[in-house]
C-alpha positions as CSV (number, residue, x, y, z in Angstrom):
1,M,117.2,136.1,-77.1
2,E,117.9,139.7,-78.8
3,G,114.4,140.5,-77.9
4,F,114.5,139.3,-74.3
5,R,117.7,141.5,-73.9
6,E,116.0,144.6,-75.2
7,I,112.9,144.0,-72.9
8,M,115.4,143.7,-69.9
9,M,117.3,146.7,-71.1
10,G,114.0,148.7,-71.3
11,A,112.9,147.7,-67.8
12,V,116.4,148.8,-66.5
13,K,116.3,152.0,-68.3
14,A,112.7,152.7,-66.8
15,K,113.8,151.8,-63.3
16,I,116.8,154.6,-63.5
17,I,115.0,157.1,-65.6
18,L,111.6,157.3,-63.8
19,P,113.0,158.3,-60.3
20,I,115.3,161.0,-62.1
21,V,112.4,162.3,-64.1
22,F,110.4,162.4,-60.8
23,V,113.2,164.4,-59.2
24,V,113.5,167.1,-62.1
25,V,109.9,167.6,-62.9
26,F,108.7,167.6,-59.1
27,A,111.4,170.0,-58.1
28,L,110.5,172.3,-61.1
29,S,106.8,172.2,-60.5
30,R,107.3,173.5,-56.9
31,I,108.3,176.9,-58.3
32,P,105.3,179.1,-57.7
33,D,103.9,180.8,-60.9
34,P,102.0,184.0,-60.1
35,F,100.2,184.0,-63.6
36,L,98.8,180.5,-63.0
37,P,98.0,180.2,-59.3
38,G,97.5,176.5,-58.4
39,F,98.6,175.2,-61.7
40,S,101.3,172.5,-60.5
41,A,102.6,169.0,-61.4
42,A,102.9,168.3,-57.7
43,Y,99.5,166.6,-57.4
44,A,100.0,164.6,-60.5
45,L,103.3,163.4,-59.5
46,A,102.3,162.4,-56.0
47,F,99.7,160.4,-57.4
48,C,101.9,158.8,-60.2
49,A,104.7,158.2,-57.7
50,G,102.2,155.8,-55.8
51,V,101.2,154.2,-59.1
52,Y,104.7,153.5,-60.6
53,L,107.4,153.7,-57.9
54,R,107.8,150.6,-55.7
55,G,108.4,150.2,-52.1
56,A,109.6,153.0,-50.0
57,M,111.0,155.1,-52.8
58,A,107.2,155.8,-53.6
59,W,107.1,157.8,-50.5
60,W,110.5,159.2,-49.6
61,L,111.4,160.6,-53.0
62,P,108.3,162.7,-53.6
63,L,108.0,163.8,-50.0
64,G,111.7,164.4,-49.6
65,I,111.8,166.8,-52.7
66,M,108.8,168.7,-51.1
67,V,110.7,169.0,-47.9
68,A,113.8,170.2,-49.8
69,T,112.0,172.6,-51.9
70,D,109.7,174.0,-49.4
71,V,112.9,174.7,-47.1
72,A,114.6,176.3,-50.1
73,L,111.6,178.5,-51.0
74,S,111.0,179.4,-47.5
75,V,114.5,180.5,-46.8
76,F,115.7,182.0,-50.3
77,K,112.5,183.5,-51.8
78,Y,110.0,184.2,-48.9
79,H,112.6,184.6,-46.1
80,V,110.4,183.0,-43.4
81,N,110.8,180.1,-41.1
82,P,110.8,177.0,-43.0
83,L,109.4,174.8,-40.1
84,Q,105.9,175.9,-40.5
85,P,103.2,173.5,-38.9
86,E,100.8,174.0,-41.7
87,L,103.2,172.4,-44.2
88,L,102.8,169.2,-42.4
89,L,99.3,169.0,-43.3
90,N,100.1,169.5,-46.8
91,Y,102.6,166.7,-46.7
92,A,99.8,164.6,-45.1
93,I,97.6,165.2,-47.8
94,Y,100.4,164.6,-50.5
95,A,101.0,161.3,-48.7
96,G,97.2,160.5,-49.1
97,L,97.6,160.9,-52.9
98,I,100.6,158.6,-52.9
99,A,98.5,156.0,-51.1
100,M,95.7,156.6,-53.5
101,G,98.1,156.1,-56.5
102,K,99.1,152.7,-54.9
103,W,95.4,151.8,-54.7
104,F,95.0,152.3,-58.6
105,T,98.3,150.5,-59.7
106,K,100.1,151.0,-63.0
107,R,98.1,148.1,-64.6
108,A,94.8,150.5,-64.5
109,G,93.8,151.8,-67.8
110,F,95.1,155.0,-69.3
111,W,91.7,157.1,-68.7
112,K,91.1,155.5,-65.2
113,L,94.6,156.9,-64.1
114,V,93.9,160.3,-65.7
115,W,90.7,160.6,-63.8
116,G,92.3,159.3,-60.7
117,G,95.0,161.9,-60.9
118,T,92.3,164.7,-61.3
119,L,90.4,163.3,-58.4
120,G,93.6,163.5,-56.5
121,A,94.0,167.1,-57.3
122,L,90.3,168.0,-56.5
123,I,90.9,166.3,-53.0
124,F,94.1,168.4,-52.5
125,Y,92.2,171.6,-53.4
126,F,89.3,171.0,-51.1
127,M,91.1,169.9,-48.1
128,T,93.8,172.7,-48.4
129,N,91.3,175.4,-48.8
130,T,89.2,173.9,-45.9
131,I,92.3,174.1,-43.8
132,A,92.8,177.7,-44.9
133,W,89.2,178.5,-43.9
134,L,89.7,176.9,-40.4
135,Q,93.0,178.8,-39.8
136,D,92.6,182.2,-41.4
137,P,90.8,184.5,-39.2
138,H,89.2,186.6,-42.1
139,Y,86.9,183.8,-43.1
140,A,83.7,183.5,-41.3
141,K,83.5,180.0,-39.6
142,T,80.2,179.4,-41.4
143,L,78.9,177.8,-44.6
144,A,79.2,180.9,-46.4
145,G,82.8,181.6,-45.2
146,W,83.6,177.8,-46.3
147,I,82.1,178.4,-49.8
148,Q,83.9,181.7,-49.9
149,A,87.1,180.1,-49.1
150,L,86.4,177.5,-52.0
151,F,85.6,179.9,-54.8
152,T,86.1,183.3,-53.9
153,G,89.0,183.9,-51.8
154,L,90.0,187.0,-49.9
155,P,90.4,190.6,-51.6
156,G,93.8,191.3,-52.7
157,W,94.6,187.6,-53.7
158,P,93.8,185.7,-56.9
159,S,90.2,184.3,-56.7
160,S,89.8,180.7,-55.5
161,W,88.0,179.8,-58.6
162,E,91.4,180.4,-60.5
163,F,93.1,178.1,-58.2
164,F,90.4,175.4,-58.5
165,R,90.3,175.4,-62.3
166,N,94.1,175.4,-62.6
167,T,94.2,172.6,-60.0
168,L,92.0,170.4,-62.0
169,L,93.6,171.3,-65.4
170,S,97.1,170.5,-64.1
171,G,96.0,167.5,-62.4
172,A,94.5,166.1,-65.5
173,L,97.2,167.3,-67.9
174,F,100.4,166.1,-66.0
175,T,98.7,162.8,-65.1
176,A,97.9,162.0,-68.8
177,L,101.5,163.2,-69.8
178,F,103.2,161.1,-67.3
179,A,100.9,158.0,-67.4
180,G,101.2,158.2,-71.4
181,A,104.9,158.3,-71.1
182,A,105.3,155.5,-68.6
183,K,103.1,153.2,-70.3
184,A,105.0,153.9,-73.8
185,A,108.1,153.3,-72.2
186,E,106.9,150.0,-70.5
187,E,105.1,148.7,-73.8
188,S,107.7,149.7,-76.5
189,P,110.2,147.0,-75.7
190,A,107.7,144.3,-76.1
191,E,105.9,145.9,-79.1
192,K,109.4,146.1,-80.9
193,T,110.0,142.4,-80.2
194,A,106.5,141.4,-81.3
195,G,106.8,143.6,-84.4
196,V,110.0,141.7,-85.5
197,A,108.4,138.2,-84.7
198,E,105.2,138.8,-86.6
199,P,106.5,139.2,-90.1
200,E,108.4,136.2,-89.7
201,N,105.5,134.1,-88.3
202,A,103.5,135.5,-91.2
203,E,106.0,134.5,-93.9
204,T,106.2,130.9,-92.4
205,A,102.5,130.6,-92.5
206,D,102.4,131.7,-96.0
207,E,104.9,129.1,-97.1
208,A,103.0,126.3,-95.3
209,V,99.8,127.4,-97.1
210,K,101.7,127.5,-100.4
211,G,103.4,124.1,-99.7
């Protein structure tokens, strides 16, 4: 009975803590870092929202945080109109990462989730840079211009290669950290119960052998 209570308490805590972790980490990850362009937890957390959050929360929680933080950054940091059409394309891509996470599900193995989160970050990078190539008049609308957008970028800005590297690294790292923490939180109550039960069963078996 005590073991069942621990499992239920662990499940309840996971349901409460998981959304809170998403809110805090996702919001902090939206703060731009000029020293690590493209290094963000947003890709992994969008993917993991699809993996671990159930129902409508998997959609409205990460996307709602994105909208709120984008509006705050646009108004208070960049002093621009927060209702920019190109942001809708980013939200659509993030929604795609959430859907991708739902396809994997939380029963997937740890390394499969890490590769999934990394793939999601890679997809985000290629799609956003392709959109930039199509929209920015400074890029030639040729194969060479597209490659420049993906790996070189424009003069006066951090190179696209830095964004590419940091996007992949952060996608893999944050997916690994989040998936590892989530799996540990889900498994620990059952493991504790099993750990308590196994010595008792072992002692009973030893007594039966001795008898």
